[in-house]
N, C-alpha and C positions, 0 to 999 in steps of 0.2 A: 180443548185447552182454554184456560181462563183468558179472556180477551185482555185483561189488565196486564198479563205477563207477555203479551206479544212483543217480540223484539228484545226481550230480556237476555236471550242467549248472546246477543251482540255486545252486552255490557260485561266486560271481563271483571271477574271477581265478585259477581253478583249471584247470590244463591237464594232463590225464592223459598220462603217458608209458607206454604199454602196448606189447604186442607188435606191434600193427598200426602204431602210430606208429614204433616202432623199425625195422620192416621198411621203411616208406615213406621214412624219413630216414636210412637206413644210410650212404649215401655222405657226407652232410653230417656226421654224427656221427663217422665214421671220419676225415674231413678235420680236424675239430676235435680229435680225440684225438691225431692226429699232431703237434699243436702242442707236445707234450712233448719232441719231438726238436729239438735245436739246428739240425740241417741243414734240417729242414722249416720251422722258423720263419724261418731266414735266407732260404730260397728264397721263402717267402711275402712277406717284407718287400722282397725284391729285385724280385719280379714277381708280384704277387697274381693277376693275370689268368691268367698261364700255369699257375700251380699249381692254380688253381680249375678250369681247363680239363682239366688232367691228372687231377684227381680226379673228373672227369665230373659236376661239380655242374650243376644245371639253372639256368636264368635267375633264377628266384625266389630260390634259395639264394645265388647270386652277389650278387644285389641286396641281400639282407638283410645279407650280410657286408660289402659295400662301404659300406653306410649305418651299419654297426654298430648295427643295429636290434635291441637286446637283447630287448625284449619280443616283437617280431615273430619273432625266432628261437625263443624258447620256445613261442610260440603255434603256430609252424610245426611244431615237434617236435624242436628241438635239446635234447639232454639237458643240463641245467644244469651237471652235473659236468664235461662236456667243454667247455661254453661258457666255463667259468672259464679254461680253457687259452688260449682265444682272447682273452679279456679281458686277460690278461697281455701278450700280443703287442701288443694295442691300447693298452697302458699304462693300463689301468683297474683299479682295485681292486674287490673285491666290493661294497663300500659304494657306490662310484660307480655301478656297474651297477645296484644295487638302486634308487638314487635315480632314475636315468634310467627304469627300468621303471615307477616310480611317477609319473613325470611331474613330478618335483621337482628343484630344484637340490640339490647336495650339502649345502649349508648347511641348507636346509629339511629334508632327510631327517635330518640329524644331530640336529636339534632334536626328532625323534620318538624318539630313542634314550635309554636310561637314563643314559648318560654322554655327553652331546652334545659335550663338548670332546675326547673321545678321537679318535684318527685311526688 
């Protein structure tokens, strides 16, 4: 085990993204990274199943994407920085994704911010 991760399991809500996770979820994270490209986004929006198949995603990964299970994706090993690319395609802001991950409505989440009226 990576000594830098020692005790991490005691920190609730912490999901390490290390080399093992990176290797295990490489296809998923490459798929999400490609969302920066207009053609890839358009192909995804036109036929998500076909492009997920082309990317050789497994059934778990496909299901997480279909459900837009943001927390599940992070727990599975999606890198948040590329997950943000997918959030834009799904027409979600970072703040909306954070709220969903916390199990809160957007309004509830915003009340926990220093400037709750900002959008």
